[in-house]
C-alpha positions as CSV (number, residue, x, y, z in Angstrom):
1,M,38.0,17.4,20.0
2,Y,35.6,18.5,17.3
3,T,37.8,21.2,15.7
4,A,39.8,18.9,13.5
5,R,36.9,16.7,12.6
6,T,34.5,19.6,11.8
7,N,37.1,21.3,9.6
8,E,37.5,18.1,7.6
9,E,33.8,17.8,7.2
10,F,33.8,21.3,5.7
11,A,36.8,20.4,3.5
12,I,34.8,17.4,2.1
13,S,32.1,19.7,0.9
14,Q,34.5,22.3,-0.5
15,K,36.7,19.8,-2.4
16,L,33.7,17.9,-3.8
17,N,32.2,21.1,-5.1
18,N,35.4,21.8,-6.9
19,L,36.1,18.3,-8.0
20,V,32.8,17.2,-9.5
21,M,31.2,19.8,-11.7
22,S,29.5,23.1,-11.8
23,K,26.3,23.5,-9.9
24,W,24.1,23.8,-12.9
25,L,25.5,20.6,-14.4
26,W,24.9,18.8,-11.1
27,W,21.3,19.9,-11.2
28,V,20.9,18.6,-14.7
29,L,22.4,15.2,-13.8
30,W,20.3,14.9,-10.6
31,L,17.1,15.8,-12.4
32,V,17.8,13.4,-15.3
33,G,18.6,10.6,-12.8
34,F,15.4,11.4,-10.8
35,V,13.2,11.4,-13.9
36,I,14.7,8.1,-15.1
37,L,14.2,6.4,-11.7
38,F,10.7,7.8,-11.3
39,A,9.7,6.7,-14.9
40,W,11.2,3.2,-14.2
41,R,8.5,2.8,-11.6
42,T,5.6,4.3,-13.5
43,Q,5.9,2.2,-16.7
44,N,4.2,-0.9,-15.2
45,L,1.8,0.5,-12.6
46,D,-0.9,-1.7,-13.9
47,A,1.2,-4.8,-14.5
48,F,2.0,-6.0,-11.0
49,G,1.1,-9.3,-9.3
50,L,-1.6,-9.7,-6.7
51,S,-0.5,-8.3,-3.3
52,N,-2.6,-9.1,-0.2
53,D,-1.4,-6.0,1.7
54,E,-2.1,-3.5,-1.0
55,G,-5.5,-5.2,-1.6
56,A,-6.5,-4.6,2.0
57,H,-5.3,-0.9,1.8
58,L,-7.2,-0.3,-1.4
59,M,-10.4,-1.9,-0.1
60,W,-10.4,0.0,3.2
61,A,-9.9,3.3,1.3
62,R,-12.7,2.4,-1.1
63,L,-15.1,1.6,1.8
64,A,-14.2,4.9,3.5
65,V,-14.8,6.8,0.3
66,D,-18.1,5.0,-0.2
67,G,-19.3,6.2,3.2
68,Y,-18.2,3.5,5.7
69,P,-16.1,5.4,8.3
70,L,-12.8,3.9,9.3
71,Y,-12.5,1.9,12.5
72,S,-16.1,2.5,13.7
73,E,-17.6,0.7,10.6
74,T,-14.7,-0.3,8.5
75,Q,-12.2,-2.5,10.4
76,A,-8.7,-1.5,9.3
77,V,-5.4,-2.3,11.0
78,Q,-3.5,0.4,9.1
79,A,-3.0,3.9,10.4
80,P,-5.5,6.4,9.1
81,L,-3.5,9.0,7.1
82,F,-2.3,6.4,4.6
83,I,-5.8,5.1,3.9
84,E,-7.2,8.6,3.7
85,S,-4.5,9.6,1.3
86,I,-5.5,6.7,-1.0
87,G,-9.1,7.9,-0.6
88,W,-8.0,11.4,-1.8
89,A,-6.2,9.8,-4.8
90,F,-9.5,8.0,-5.6
91,R,-11.4,11.2,-5.5
92,L,-8.9,12.8,-7.9
93,W,-8.2,10.0,-10.3
94,G,-11.0,7.4,-9.7
95,Q,-11.0,4.2,-7.8
96,S,-8.2,2.2,-9.3
97,I,-5.0,0.4,-8.3
98,Q,-3.0,2.9,-10.3
99,A,-4.5,5.8,-8.3
100,G,-3.5,4.1,-5.0
101,R,0.0,3.4,-6.3
102,W,0.6,7.0,-7.1
103,V,0.5,7.6,-3.3
104,A,3.5,5.4,-2.9
105,L,5.2,6.9,-5.9
106,L,4.8,10.4,-4.5
107,G,6.3,9.1,-1.3
108,F,9.3,7.9,-3.2
109,A,9.7,11.3,-4.8
110,L,9.7,13.0,-1.4
111,L,12.1,10.4,0.1
112,T,14.5,10.9,-2.9
113,I,14.4,14.7,-2.5
114,V,15.0,14.8,1.2
115,L,17.6,12.1,1.3
116,S,19.5,13.7,-1.5
117,G,19.3,17.0,0.4
118,L,20.8,15.4,3.5
119,A,23.6,13.8,1.4
120,Y,24.3,17.1,-0.2
121,R,24.5,18.8,3.1
122,A,26.9,16.2,4.5
123,G,29.1,15.5,1.5
124,G,28.4,17.8,-1.4
125,R,27.1,17.2,-4.9
126,L,28.7,13.9,-5.6
127,A,27.3,12.5,-2.4
128,A,23.8,13.6,-3.4
129,L,24.1,11.8,-6.7
130,V,25.4,8.7,-5.0
131,A,22.4,8.8,-2.6
132,L,20.0,9.2,-5.5
133,F,21.6,6.2,-7.3
134,W,21.5,3.8,-4.4
135,L,17.9,4.7,-3.4
136,G,16.8,4.3,-7.0
137,I,18.2,0.9,-7.6
138,S,17.4,-0.7,-4.2
139,P,15.2,-3.7,-4.9
140,L,13.2,-3.0,-1.7
141,V,12.6,0.6,-2.7
142,F,11.8,-0.4,-6.3
143,T,9.2,-3.0,-5.1
144,F,7.5,-0.9,-2.4
145,S,7.5,2.4,-4.3
146,R,5.2,0.7,-6.8
147,L,2.8,-1.0,-4.3
148,V,-0.1,0.5,-2.3
149,M,1.8,0.2,0.9
150,A,2.7,2.8,3.6
151,E,6.4,2.1,4.2
152,I,7.8,4.5,1.6
153,P,5.7,7.6,2.5
154,A,6.1,6.9,6.2
155,T,9.9,6.7,5.9
156,A,10.0,9.8,3.7
157,L,8.2,11.8,6.4
158,A,10.5,10.4,9.1
159,V,13.6,11.4,7.1
160,M,12.1,14.8,6.6
161,A,11.7,15.1,10.4
162,L,15.4,14.6,10.8
163,A,16.2,17.0,8.0
164,L,14.2,19.7,9.8
165,V,16.3,19.3,12.9
166,F,19.3,20.4,10.8
167,L,17.4,23.6,9.9
168,F,16.9,24.2,13.6
169,L,20.6,23.8,14.1
170,Q,21.3,26.2,11.3
171,N,19.1,29.1,12.4
172,G,18.1,28.3,16.0
173,Y,14.3,28.8,15.5
174,R,12.3,26.3,17.5
175,S,9.5,26.4,14.8
176,W,11.7,24.0,12.9
177,L,11.6,21.6,15.9
178,F,7.8,22.0,15.9
179,A,7.8,21.1,12.2
180,S,10.1,18.2,12.8
181,G,7.8,16.7,15.4
182,L,4.9,17.3,13.2
183,C,6.5,15.4,10.3
184,L,7.4,12.4,12.6
185,G,3.8,12.5,14.0
186,L,2.5,12.4,10.4
187,S,4.9,9.5,9.7
188,F,3.3,7.6,12.6
189,V,-0.2,8.2,11.4
190,F,0.9,6.8,8.0
191,K,2.6,3.8,9.7
192,S,4.4,3.7,13.0
193,L,7.5,2.2,11.4
194,N,10.2,4.7,12.3
195,P,10.1,5.4,16.1
196,F,13.9,5.0,16.3
197,V,14.4,8.2,14.3
198,I,14.0,9.9,17.6
199,A,17.5,8.7,18.6
200,P,19.5,10.7,16.0
201,M,17.2,13.7,16.4
202,A,17.7,13.7,20.2
203,L,21.5,13.3,19.7
204,L,21.6,16.3,17.4
205,V,19.6,18.5,19.8
206,W,21.8,17.3,22.7
207,L,24.9,18.3,20.9
208,Y,23.5,21.7,20.0
209,R,25.1,24.5,22.0
210,G,23.5,27.6,20.5
211,P,24.8,31.1,19.6
212,Q,28.4,32.0,20.4
213,Q,29.9,35.4,19.6
214,G,33.0,35.6,17.4
215,T,32.5,32.2,15.9
216,F,30.2,30.5,13.5
217,P,26.8,31.1,15.0
218,Y,25.7,27.6,15.9
219,R,28.1,25.0,17.3
220,L,27.6,21.3,18.2
221,V,29.2,21.3,21.7
222,N,26.7,20.8,24.5
223,R,28.7,21.5,27.7
224,N,27.6,25.1,28.3
225,R,23.9,24.7,27.4
226,N,21.4,24.8,30.3
227,W,18.6,22.4,30.8
228,S,15.9,25.0,30.4
229,A,16.9,25.4,26.7
230,Y,16.7,21.6,26.2
231,L,13.3,21.6,27.9
232,F,11.9,24.2,25.6
233,D,13.5,22.3,22.6
234,G,11.8,19.1,23.7
235,L,8.4,20.8,24.3
236,S,8.5,22.5,20.9
237,W,9.1,19.1,19.2
238,L,6.6,17.2,21.3
239,I,3.8,19.7,20.6
240,G,4.3,19.2,16.9
241,F,4.5,15.5,17.3
242,A,1.2,15.4,19.3
243,V,-0.8,17.5,16.8
244,P,-1.5,14.6,14.3
245,F,-2.5,12.2,17.1
246,A,-4.9,14.8,18.6
247,I,-6.6,15.3,15.2
248,V,-6.8,11.5,14.7
249,L,-8.4,11.1,18.2
250,M,-11.0,13.8,17.4
251,R,-11.8,12.4,14.0
252,Y,-12.1,8.7,14.8
253,D,-13.6,6.5,17.5
254,P,-10.8,6.2,20.1
255,A,-11.9,2.8,21.4
256,A,-12.0,1.4,17.8
257,L,-8.6,2.9,17.1
258,Y,-7.1,1.3,20.2
259,D,-8.5,-2.1,19.3
260,Q,-7.5,-2.1,15.7
261,L,-4.2,-0.3,15.8
262,I,-2.7,-1.1,19.2
263,R,-4.4,-4.1,20.7
264,F,-4.3,-5.9,17.4
265,R,-0.4,-5.5,17.4
266,G,-0.3,-6.9,20.9
267,D,-2.4,-9.9,19.8
268,L,0.0,-10.5,16.9
269,R,3.0,-10.4,19.1
270,A,1.4,-12.8,21.6
271,A,0.4,-15.2,18.8
272,I,3.7,-14.9,16.8
273,P,6.4,-14.2,19.4
274,G,9.1,-14.8,16.7
275,S,12.6,-16.2,17.3
276,W,16.1,-15.0,16.9
277,S,16.7,-17.6,14.1
278,E,13.8,-16.1,12.1
279,T,15.0,-12.6,12.7
280,Q,18.5,-13.5,11.8
281,S,17.4,-15.1,8.5
282,Q,15.4,-11.9,7.6
283,F,18.5,-9.8,8.3
284,E,20.7,-12.1,6.2
285,A,18.2,-11.9,3.3
286,F,18.3,-8.1,3.5
287,V,22.0,-7.9,3.7
288,S,22.6,-10.4,0.8
289,G,20.2,-8.4,-1.4
290,H,22.0,-5.1,-0.6
291,W,25.5,-6.3,0.2
292,G,27.2,-3.6,-2.0
293,L,25.3,-0.9,-0.1
294,W,26.3,-2.4,3.3
295,L,29.9,-2.6,2.2
296,M,30.0,1.1,1.2
297,A,28.2,2.1,4.4
298,M,30.8,0.3,6.5
299,L,33.6,2.0,4.5
300,G,31.9,5.3,5.2
301,I,32.0,4.6,9.0
302,V,35.6,3.5,8.9
303,A,36.7,6.4,6.8
304,A,35.1,8.9,9.3
305,W,36.6,7.0,12.2
306,V,40.2,7.2,11.0
307,R,40.2,10.7,9.6
308,G,41.6,12.3,12.7
309,Y,44.6,10.0,12.5
310,V,45.2,10.2,8.8
311,L,44.7,13.9,7.9
312,Q,47.1,15.5,10.4
313,A,47.7,18.5,8.1
314,S,44.0,19.4,7.4
315,H,43.2,21.3,10.6
316,Q,42.8,24.7,9.1
317,S,39.8,26.7,10.3
318,A,36.8,27.2,8.1
319,S,33.5,28.9,8.6
320,G,30.3,29.7,6.8
321,S,28.7,26.3,6.8
322,I,27.0,24.2,9.4
323,I,28.8,21.3,7.7
324,Q,31.9,22.1,9.8
325,N,30.1,21.5,13.1
326,V,28.2,18.3,12.5
327,P,29.6,14.8,13.0
328,Y,27.4,13.4,10.3
329,N,28.6,9.8,10.2
330,V,28.0,9.6,14.0
331,I,24.4,10.7,13.4
332,W,23.9,8.2,10.5
333,S,25.5,5.4,12.5
334,V,23.3,6.0,15.5
335,W,20.3,6.1,13.2
336,L,21.3,2.8,11.6
337,A,22.0,1.1,15.0
338,A,18.7,2.2,16.5
339,G,16.9,0.9,13.4
340,C,18.6,-2.5,13.7
341,V,17.6,-2.7,17.4
342,M,14.0,-1.9,16.6
343,L,13.8,-4.5,13.8
344,G,15.5,-7.1,16.1
345,W,12.7,-6.5,18.6
346,H,9.9,-6.3,16.0
347,T,7.7,-9.4,15.4
348,P,6.3,-10.5,13.0
349,L,9.2,-9.3,10.9
350,F,8.8,-9.0,7.1
351,A,11.0,-7.9,4.3
352,H,9.4,-4.5,3.8
353,H,10.2,-3.5,7.3
354,F,13.9,-3.2,6.3
355,L,13.1,-0.1,4.3
356,V,13.7,1.9,7.4
357,L,17.4,1.0,7.4
358,L,18.0,2.2,3.8
359,P,18.2,6.0,4.5
360,P,21.1,5.8,7.0
361,L,22.8,3.1,4.9
362,I,22.6,5.2,1.8
363,L,23.9,8.3,3.6
364,L,26.9,6.4,5.0
365,A,27.5,4.9,1.5
366,A,27.4,8.4,0.0
367,S,29.9,9.6,2.7
368,A,32.3,6.8,1.6
369,V,32.5,8.5,-1.9
370,A,32.9,11.9,-0.2
371,Y,35.8,10.7,1.9
372,L,37.4,9.0,-1.1
373,A,37.6,12.4,-2.7
374,L,38.9,14.0,0.5
375,Y,41.7,11.4,1.1
376,W,42.7,11.4,-2.6
377,S,43.1,15.2,-2.4
378,H,45.7,14.5,0.4
379,R,47.4,11.6,-1.4
380,T,50.8,13.2,-0.9
381,Q,50.5,11.8,2.7
382,R,51.1,8.1,2.6
383,S,48.4,7.2,5.1
384,A,45.8,9.2,3.2
385,L,46.8,7.5,-0.1
386,I,46.5,4.1,1.5
387,V,43.0,4.8,2.8
388,A,42.0,6.3,-0.5
389,I,43.1,3.1,-2.3
390,V,41.3,0.9,0.2
391,L,38.1,3.0,-0.3
392,A,38.4,2.9,-4.1
393,L,38.8,-0.9,-4.0
394,G,35.9,-1.3,-1.6
395,I,33.6,0.9,-3.7
396,G,34.7,-1.0,-6.8
397,I,33.8,-4.3,-5.2
398,A,30.5,-2.9,-4.1
399,A,29.7,-2.0,-7.7
400,F,29.6,-5.7,-8.5
401,S,26.3,-5.9,-6.6
402,I,24.6,-3.4,-9.0
403,P,23.8,-5.8,-11.9
404,A,22.1,-8.2,-9.6
405,M,20.0,-5.4,-8.0
406,V,19.0,-4.1,-11.5
407,K,18.1,-7.6,-12.6
408,A,15.9,-8.1,-9.5
409,N,14.1,-4.9,-10.2
410,Q,13.5,-5.9,-13.8
411,A,12.1,-9.3,-12.6
412,T,9.7,-7.4,-10.3
413,A,8.6,-5.2,-13.2
414,A,8.0,-8.2,-15.4
415,I,5.4,-9.7,-12.9
416,V,1.9,-9.3,-14.3
417,T,-1.5,-10.3,-13.3
418,G,-2.0,-13.5,-15.2
419,G,-4.7,-15.0,-17.4
420,R,-6.1,-16.9,-14.4
421,E,-6.9,-13.6,-12.7
422,Q,-8.5,-12.2,-15.9
423,E,-10.8,-15.2,-16.0
424,A,-11.7,-14.8,-12.3
425,L,-12.5,-11.1,-12.9
426,Q,-14.9,-12.0,-15.7
427,L,-16.6,-14.6,-13.5
428,L,-17.0,-12.2,-10.6
429,D,-18.5,-9.6,-12.9
430,A,-21.1,-12.2,-14.1
431,V,-22.0,-13.7,-10.7
432,S,-22.3,-10.6,-8.6
433,Q,-23.6,-7.1,-8.8
434,P,-21.6,-3.9,-8.2
435,D,-23.3,-3.2,-4.9
436,D,-22.7,-6.7,-3.6
437,F,-20.3,-7.4,-0.7
438,L,-18.0,-10.3,-1.6
439,M,-16.2,-12.5,0.9
440,G,-12.7,-13.9,0.3
441,D,-9.0,-13.8,1.1
442,S,-7.9,-11.7,-1.8
443,Q,-9.2,-8.2,-1.4
444,L,-7.2,-7.0,-4.3
445,L,-8.9,-9.4,-6.7
446,I,-12.3,-8.3,-5.3
447,F,-11.2,-4.6,-5.7
448,M,-10.1,-5.2,-9.3
449,A,-13.6,-6.7,-10.0
450,N,-15.1,-3.3,-8.8
451,R,-16.7,-5.0,-5.8
452,R,-16.4,-4.5,-2.0
453,T,-15.8,-6.8,1.0
454,P,-18.0,-6.3,4.1
455,P,-16.7,-3.3,6.1
456,P,-16.2,-5.2,9.3
457,L,-14.1,-7.9,7.6
458,G,-10.8,-6.3,8.1
459,D,-7.8,-8.1,6.7
460,V,-8.0,-11.9,6.2
461,A,-4.2,-12.2,6.8
462,L,-2.5,-15.3,8.1
463,V,-1.2,-13.3,11.1
464,A,-4.7,-12.2,11.9
465,I,-5.9,-15.8,11.7
466,K,-3.1,-16.9,14.0
467,A,-3.9,-14.1,16.4
468,N,-7.5,-15.4,16.5
469,R,-8.8,-12.1,15.0
470,Q,-10.2,-14.0,12.0
471,T,-12.1,-17.1,12.9
472,S,-14.4,-19.5,11.0
473,A,-17.4,-18.4,13.1
474,R,-16.7,-14.8,12.4
475,M,-16.4,-15.4,8.7
476,I,-19.6,-17.4,8.6
477,D,-21.5,-14.7,10.4
478,L,-20.2,-12.0,8.0
479,T,-21.0,-14.1,5.0
480,E,-24.6,-14.6,6.2
481,T,-25.1,-11.0,7.4
482,Y,-24.0,-9.5,4.1
483,R,-25.5,-12.3,2.0
484,S,-22.4,-12.5,-0.1
485,P,-23.1,-14.1,-3.5
486,V,-19.4,-15.1,-3.9
487,V,-16.6,-16.5,-1.7
488,V,-13.1,-16.1,-3.2
489,Q,-10.3,-18.5,-2.2
490,W,-7.2,-17.0,-3.9
491,S,-4.4,-16.2,-1.4
492,L,-3.8,-19.4,0.6
493,R,-5.5,-17.9,3.7
494,L,-8.9,-19.7,3.8
495,P,-7.4,-23.1,4.0
496,W,-6.3,-22.0,7.5
497,L,-10.0,-21.8,8.3
498,P,-11.2,-25.3,7.4
499,E,-14.5,-25.0,9.2
500,Y,-15.4,-22.0,7.1
501,L,-14.5,-23.7,3.9
502,D,-16.6,-26.7,4.9
503,W,-19.5,-24.3,5.5
504,V,-19.0,-22.6,2.1
505,E,-19.0,-26.0,0.4
506,E,-22.4,-26.7,1.9
507,N,-24.0,-23.3,1.3
508,Y,-22.9,-22.5,-2.2
509,H,-24.0,-24.6,-5.2
510,V,-21.3,-23.9,-7.7
511,H,-17.5,-23.4,-7.6
512,R,-15.0,-22.7,-10.3
513,V,-11.6,-24.3,-9.6
514,W,-8.4,-23.4,-11.3
515,D,-6.2,-25.4,-9.0
516,N,-6.1,-26.4,-5.3
517,D,-5.1,-22.9,-4.3
518,H,-7.4,-20.8,-6.5
519,S,-11.2,-21.3,-6.6
520,I,-14.4,-19.2,-6.5
521,H,-17.6,-20.3,-4.9
522,F,-20.9,-18.8,-6.0
523,G,-24.6,-19.6,-6.3
524,R,-25.5,-18.9,-2.7
525,R,-28.0,-21.3,-1.1
526,L,-30.9,-19.3,0.4
527,A,-31.8,-20.0,4.0
528,E,-35.3,-21.4,4.5
529,D,-36.4,-18.4,6.4
530,E,-34.7,-15.8,4.1
531,P,-37.3,-13.5,2.6
532,I,-37.5,-13.2,-1.2
533,P,-37.9,-9.6,-2.4
534,N,-41.0,-8.8,-4.4
535,E,-42.1,-12.4,-3.9
536,Q,-44.0,-14.0,-6.9
537,N,-45.2,-17.5,-7.9
538,I,-45.3,-17.4,-11.7
539,H,-44.8,-20.6,-13.7
540,L,-42.9,-21.0,-17.0
541,G,-43.6,-24.2,-18.7
542,E,-43.9,-27.3,-16.5
543,S,-40.9,-27.0,-14.2
544,V,-39.7,-23.4,-13.8
545,V,-41.1,-20.9,-11.3
546,L,-40.3,-17.2,-10.9
547,R,-40.1,-16.6,-7.2
548,G,-39.2,-12.9,-7.0
549,Y,-37.0,-10.1,-8.2
550,Q,-34.9,-7.1,-7.0
551,I,-33.9,-4.0,-8.8
552,S,-31.2,-1.4,-8.0
553,P,-30.3,1.3,-7.8
554,Q,-33.3,3.4,-6.9
555,P,-34.1,5.8,-8.4
556,V,-33.3,4.6,-11.9
557,V,-31.2,7.2,-13.8
558,A,-30.5,7.2,-17.6
559,G,-26.9,6.4,-18.4
560,Q,-26.4,4.3,-15.3
561,P,-26.5,0.4,-15.3
562,L,-29.7,-1.2,-14.0
563,A,-29.0,-4.2,-11.8
564,V,-31.7,-6.9,-11.9
565,N,-31.6,-10.0,-9.6
566,V,-34.2,-12.6,-10.5
567,Y,-35.1,-15.5,-8.1
568,W,-35.9,-18.7,-9.9
569,Q,-36.8,-22.2,-8.9
570,A,-36.7,-25.5,-10.8
571,N,-39.3,-27.9,-9.4
572,T,-37.6,-30.8,-11.2
573,A,-34.2,-31.3,-12.9
574,L,-34.2,-29.4,-16.2
575,E,-33.2,-31.2,-19.4
576,E,-32.6,-28.0,-21.4
577,N,-30.1,-25.1,-20.9
578,Y,-32.5,-22.3,-21.3
579,T,-31.5,-18.8,-22.3
580,I,-33.0,-16.0,-20.2
581,F,-34.0,-12.7,-21.8
582,T,-34.4,-9.5,-19.9
583,Q,-35.8,-6.5,-21.7
584,L,-36.8,-2.9,-21.0
585,L,-39.7,-1.8,-23.2
586,D,-41.1,1.7,-23.8
587,S,-44.8,2.7,-23.7
588,S,-45.2,1.4,-27.3
589,S,-43.6,-2.0,-26.4
590,A,-40.5,-1.1,-28.4
591,L,-37.3,-2.6,-27.1
592,V,-35.1,0.0,-25.4
593,V,-32.4,-2.3,-24.1
594,G,-32.1,-6.0,-23.5
595,H,-29.8,-8.8,-22.3
596,D,-29.9,-12.5,-23.4
597,S,-27.7,-15.1,-21.8
598,Q,-27.8,-18.3,-19.9
599,P,-28.0,-17.8,-16.1
600,L,-25.0,-15.8,-14.7
601,S,-23.6,-15.3,-18.2
602,G,-23.5,-19.1,-18.7
603,Y,-21.6,-19.9,-15.5
604,W,-24.7,-21.6,-14.0
605,P,-26.7,-23.3,-16.9
606,T,-30.2,-24.3,-16.1
607,R,-29.4,-28.0,-16.5
608,E,-27.2,-27.6,-13.4
609,W,-29.9,-26.0,-11.2
610,P,-30.6,-28.1,-8.2
611,A,-34.3,-29.2,-8.1
612,G,-36.4,-27.5,-5.5
613,E,-33.8,-24.9,-4.7
614,T,-34.2,-21.1,-5.3
615,V,-31.4,-19.7,-7.5
616,I,-30.5,-16.1,-8.3
617,D,-29.7,-14.9,-11.8
618,M,-28.0,-11.5,-12.1
619,V,-28.2,-9.1,-15.1
620,Q,-27.0,-5.6,-15.7
621,L,-28.9,-3.5,-18.3
622,S,-26.8,-0.6,-19.6
623,L,-29.3,2.2,-19.9
624,P,-28.6,4.7,-22.7
625,A,-27.5,8.1,-21.5
626,E,-30.0,9.7,-23.9
627,L,-33.0,7.6,-22.6
628,P,-36.0,10.0,-22.1
629,A,-37.4,10.2,-18.7
630,G,-40.7,8.3,-18.2
631,E,-42.1,4.9,-17.4
632,Y,-40.9,1.6,-18.9
633,R,-41.8,-2.0,-18.6
634,L,-39.3,-4.6,-17.4
635,V,-40.1,-8.1,-18.9
636,I,-38.4,-11.4,-18.6
637,G,-38.7,-14.9,-19.9
638,M,-36.8,-18.1,-21.2
639,Y,-36.3,-19.7,-24.5
640,V,-34.4,-22.6,-26.2
641,L,-31.6,-21.0,-28.1
642,E,-31.6,-23.6,-31.0
643,T,-35.3,-23.1,-31.8
644,L,-35.9,-19.6,-30.2
645,E,-39.0,-21.2,-28.7
646,R,-40.1,-19.4,-25.6
647,L,-41.5,-21.1,-22.5
648,P,-45.1,-20.1,-22.0
649,V,-46.3,-18.4,-18.9
650,V,-48.9,-20.6,-17.3
651,E,-50.8,-17.9,-15.5
652,T,-51.2,-15.5,-18.5
653,N,-50.6,-17.7,-21.5
654,Q,-48.0,-15.2,-22.8
655,D,-44.4,-15.9,-23.6
656,Y,-42.9,-13.4,-21.2
657,I,-43.4,-12.1,-17.6
658,S,-44.0,-8.4,-16.9
659,L,-41.9,-7.9,-13.8
660,T,-42.6,-4.3,-13.0
661,T,-42.9,-0.8,-14.3
662,I,-39.8,1.4,-13.9
663,T,-39.7,5.1,-13.8
664,V,-36.5,6.5,-15.3
665,E,-35.5,10.0,-14.1
């Protein structure tokens, strides 16, 4: 049964190698194509719109790097290896969006190499170039290889797991099965998105017969293989698969892992059971965006199916390559079918989940080109010529989808963070300190502002809200516990928690509104029983009282910013917008560094201060790197900008307040 088919598989590779080009030229073309596609993604790494998912991943990685362990302290509903890999990128290149996106880009590089290798093994050099091309222009791959999301790296590792099974078939060493299981286990601890890849791997191992004298060493006919061999094959693979999970269980709190990675998914499925109509619409959207690729994949399946009937004269024996023994398109078809079944079951289903279907689709599409070359080489047979013409027409029609895919990718590359976000970042910098924990539904905006969210917050996703994982009561408790100076409403999530928004309106004095969907609340109202650090009672003029102050970090180090929070109170409504000066003086009272501005860099003028309420002004003093070690005085006061007249200090009759003495190390 397999003799004719396997000989034709080998013939495909042989004819393509002769038809296309010399090997060195193929390498040049592949490398040039890879560099172009890789550079296409890198050109706009810092010019991409706000993504809620990548914001959560970046924030969890930052919290982990800053010393808040995953799951036990930092709630994260993403598998650990992806978050840790972002953390490693942060340590190498600094905490930035670009550093995180390099993780996805490297995943794209791995996926490209492995998928091209599989296509080369199954169909030769031209097939590898076709695989590279379709992977490079896919809108899904283009989008998610430039975002801090786990789908591309997880899929790359799953494809590598399958590729390693072929190495086992080639030389028979079970160490390759162990490595295959290890790769799929690593894929799961990036994101458990590719469990169905077990199906084509199991099929390959089941078909594997083993050594046979007098023939090519490893054949794919299973009838004579005993069950003990399969048992040892399975154990070798399972041991490798279990290693990453064992390490994860030893490193992280198992109960927290279960709650955030497994039970959370169950809560989502219960809250969002999904429907066939929604699943169907998602499939239709994916197919419509990649219809050319689907057409070529179907052509590849049909071309493989009819080859035994068409190429009656191509049954000559061949040896020397595993290609002759593997029904590749059967493997790819099982892979594709298993992926479709998994996605049909998955809920909630999103566009990025369909990335898992692209590898088998691309390999089937590449095989269509390989079979075209094979059938054309047998064009003297009428049936082969007809099939070759049909394949050529189908591939030509599929090519009409390419301009739309490239256009979609260019539109993605053109999306940039807008002026509204830049204004928001300036505001967040003015109304909060770097060590503050900010609440909000856009973790990416908070990350871009070099701020953190409370570690237990997790992801303020709509699905989490629907699953009752994020509630108004929980959000209020976290906001109070971490005394967040800011609440960001930016991603259409907080309106689903109306009780929380009502509480925010009551407990924050100021809000900046861009539109109904984008606003930032700040000017936190202090609770009556909330202690004021370094409490004072010093009067400036008739109506202003300094209530206390807070300085960080401690100890103070030259070259690092000094954050100063000052607690003020206006006993009556103020008629002037006073400017506040904050100065660091040396032992001779000479100015070392100073900052003059209206409160919160002008975002909360004194005329808008509520009478009788304590308000917090925030200032950062940039200490010079060459500042000598020693003691310095921190002074503060207010003046009218137009006249430069300072408010007198009632208790001392001076025009400034000496807050404290600071020791600089």
